[in-house]
N, C-alpha and C positions, 0 to 999 in steps of 0.2 A: 101492228109492231111491226118492223120492218124485220125480215130474216135477212138480211146483207149485213155485214159490218159497219158499225155504225160513223167510225171514220174511213173514209175512201182515201186516204192519204199514204202515201208508199213512203215506210220509215226510212229508209237510207237505201245502198247499192248493196248486193251480196257478191263476194266472189264462190267461184264453185267451193273452196274449200268450207266456205259456213253455208251454201247452199247444202251443201251434204247435210250436216244437221241440224238445217233450221228445224224447228216447230215452226213453219211457217203459214201463213194463212194468204191465197194468192187471188188477185182477180184473173175471172175469165171470161171476159167480156168479147172474145173470140170462138168463143165456141157458141153453137145451136142445137137446139132439141127438136126432134123429130118425135112424131107417137104416129103408128099404126096400130089400129084399131079395128073391131071387125070379127066376125063368127071365124073369119078365114084369113085370119092374121100371120097365123103360125104356120097353115100350110102354104102362104104367099108367101113368108119370110123363107122358108125352108128352101122354097125353090131358086131363090134369088140372093143367097148369102152364103159365106165361104164356110161360117161359124155353122153350129147344130144349134138350130133354134131350141129340138127338147132337151137340151140342158142349159138353157136359160129361164129361169123360174123366179120365182119371189126371194129367194138367195142366193142368188150365183147370176153373175154375170161376164161378159166374154168380150173379147175384141172380135172384129169382121170386118169384110169386106163385103163390095158388090162387084158385081166383076161383067165384063162384055163377055159377048161369045168368043171371044177370041181371048179371054181369061185376063186382059187386064181390067187396073181397079179405076174403077168410078166413084167410089167412094171406101172409109176408112175410119169408124167407129168404136165405140162403146157402147154395149147392147144390154139393158136390164127390162126388166118387166116387174108391173103393177099393176093388179088385179085383173089379169086378162089383156094389159096392154102392151105394147112395148114400144119401147124408149131409146131414142138412139142418140147418142152425144158425136157431134161431129164438129169439123171447125166450119165456120159459118160462110167461107168463101165458096164451097161447094154445096151447099144446100138446093140453089134454087136448080142448077144441073143434075142433081141425084135425084128431084122429085121429078125433073121430066124424065132423066131415065126409067124409075120405076110407074110412072104413068104409064107408059105404052106397053104393061103386063099386067095390072093389078083391076083395067077394068073387065077380067075375066075371073076377079075373086069377089066374095062378099067382105073387103075391105079399105080403108081410107089412109090416104095419110096427111097428116095435119101438123103446121112450124108452132110449136106450143112455146118457144122461145120467150115472148114476150109475155107470158106467166110465170116463167120461173126466172130464180137468181143459182146461175152455177157459181162454185166457190172451191178453191183446190185447198185442200189443207195436207199439210205432211209431217210425221213424224207422231203426236200424240191427238186420239181421238177421244181419249178415254173420258174429257170430260162429257160428254155426247153420247156416250153409249154406255158408261159402266152400271147406270140405273136398268136398261134393257139387258144388262148381262151378256153381251152378244160380240163374240171374237170376231174382229173384221180383218179379213185378209183381202190379198189382191185381184180374187174373185170374188168376193162374199158383197154381198147386196144386204143391208140391214134396214128397218121401218122405225123410226123414231116415235114418239108418241103420238104425235100429230101423222095422221096418213099422209100428211103433204109434203111428207120430211125423208127423204130417204138420201141414206150415206153408202155411196158406189166406191168400191174396192177399183183403184187404174192401177195401179204398180206398185213394187213390195215400197212400203212405208207411204205411200199417198192414196191419196181417197179424193173423191169431188160430190160436195152435196149437193143435191139439186132439192129446190127449197121452192113453194107457192111464194109470189114475190110480197106479199102481205099474208102476216099472222099474227092473233092475238097471242100473249103474252102465258096465258092459260092453255093456248097450242100445242106449243110446246117451250114451255120455261128454260130446258137444259139448252135447248140450241139457242135460246133468247141469249140469256147470259153469258153464252160463250161468244157471241158475236159484241155484245154491248161492253164487254172486257177488252179485247181487240181491233185494233186498228188493223189493214187489209197490209200484208207485210210486204210483200211484192208484186210482182204484175204476172202475166202470162208471158213476157219475154224471159220470167223465170223460170218460169213452169217447162218453155216450151229447151229451153236449155236443160232440167233437168231428165226431159223427155231423150233428148239426144244421149245424156249422159247412162240413161238406160236400153237405150238401143231401140228405143219404140217409135214406131215410124210415122210420116207424116206425110198425107194429102192434100194438094189446096189444088188451084185450079189448071196452071201451068203445069201439072205433072197427073191428071186426070187421062185414064185410057193409054197410060204409059210406062206401067211397071205390070209387072206378075209378083203376085202378092209373095212367092219366095226371093223375088228380091229385094225385098226391103223388109224382110226377118217375117212375116207375119206369122208363117206355121210355128217357130219358136216362141211367141210368146200367146198362144194357144188362141189364134184367130182363124186357122184353117183346119175343117174336119175332113178324113178321109175315109171315113165311115159311113156318114151321113145319107150316100144315095146321090143322084142329080139334082146339080144346080145348073144353073147359067156361065158357063164358062170351066164346070168341073171337068171335061175330059183332057182339057190343055192344061190345068192346074193340076190332076193327078197323074198323068204322062211325065210334067218335069217330076213329081216327086218319086215315082216308079219307076221310071225306063228312061228322064233326062237326066243329064249331065252340065248342072249349074255351076258354072265357071267364075260367077262373082256374088260377093256376099256382101252384107252390112258391114259399114266400119264405120269407127269413131277417125277424124280425123281431126287435127291440131295444127295451126299453124307454127312454126316456129321462128319466124325472125322478129324481130323486136322494133319494125316501121309500123308507124300507124295504120291500122288495118282498115282504118274509118274509110281512108281515100280507096281503096282499093275497091273493085264493081268484078265480086263474087257471080259468076254462074249460078240461074234460076233453076230451081228445082226441076227435075228430071234433064236439064241442061246437062252434056258431055265433060266430063273434066277434063281437060288436054294436059297431057303430061308433056315435058321437056326433057329428052334425054338422046346425048350424042347429037347434038343441034337438031335431033329430029322429033316433030310433034305427033302425038301418040293418044289417043285415047284410056284412060285409066279406069273408065266406069262413068256412072251420072250420079248426079247431086241428090238425095231425097231432101235435105234439111241443114240449113244452115242458120246459127243464132247466137246473138253478144246477148251474154246477160248483162243485167247492171253494173256491174265494174267493167264491162266491155272486154272481156275474155270471149273468145270466139271457137266453138266447136262444128264440125260439119260430119252430118252423116249419109254418107257415098254409099253405093253400092256399088263395089270395089270389085274391078278382074283378082282374081286369086296372085295371080303374078306380079301385082304391082304391092298386094300384102305383103308375099315373100319380102319381097325387097324392104319394107319396112318406111318408105317415105317417095316422095317424086316431090318435082318442082309442078307446080302448077303455072301455067302461061297464061300471062296478064299481062295486065300494063307495066306491074312492077313483078317480076318473076318472086315467085312465095314458096318456099318449104314448106308442105305439108305432110306432118308424120302418122304413121299408124298409130295409134293406143292400144299398147297390148292388154 
């Protein structure tokens, strides 16, 4: 029996106000799942990732990143552990390049990396998960991982009031009846498009192919969501990242931006992630920061997440240099 919702049709389009309170089921087809296994897997990952692998256990998951020696991010993920193996949820677009990056270091360890995306379904949930966790009497929070009756199903805390169900693609009814009943009674409410929109609302950063090796973790707000440990010791890029935390002065921070104009945004060409946001002021063009992510929800509302210079944050808005100059407001 399938571990996925029985009806893959999106019910309707949701506004931001509706998404904020939606008890929804989200298709997450743009996410992939990597497994790192082997007796040296923890040691290997501890030397490569920004998060503290010793804090990732059978009941706790974390955000994290992998960086170059210069501290620039080559991956961004949610990591959890099952039976000694580590699993990383990340955008499918960066999986191949991330594996190539790790393959430069892994030959020195008894560990291996496997893309297991084809074996699992990833489904997003918002607000209500009591129907599938009540029998286990487990309180799930944003950093909690719990396992259902079947060893092949995990509920991964993702952010406040949101979770990801990671399930083997084929389960029998007897293996996890609670999950089966949950999905049989629900169609997918919405898509990854709305899930990504919620990410921006909660300032959860995004990394894609065009933004790999462009951002320091601080510039996208990774420390603020628990994705960087400053106590764990050495890892690739650690010296640069620690210096930024303890000695540097970061002059830009993640901010949510929203267009204030009423014209049709569909016809506008916004910058790609990591590209410069060019602001127009007194007929001069200057850099306001760099785009982290931009997303329209299914109701065509648009939000941007940007690594914005503090000077522009203080001003509260700026005019984006585009085909049709657009005022972007900083959401407070």
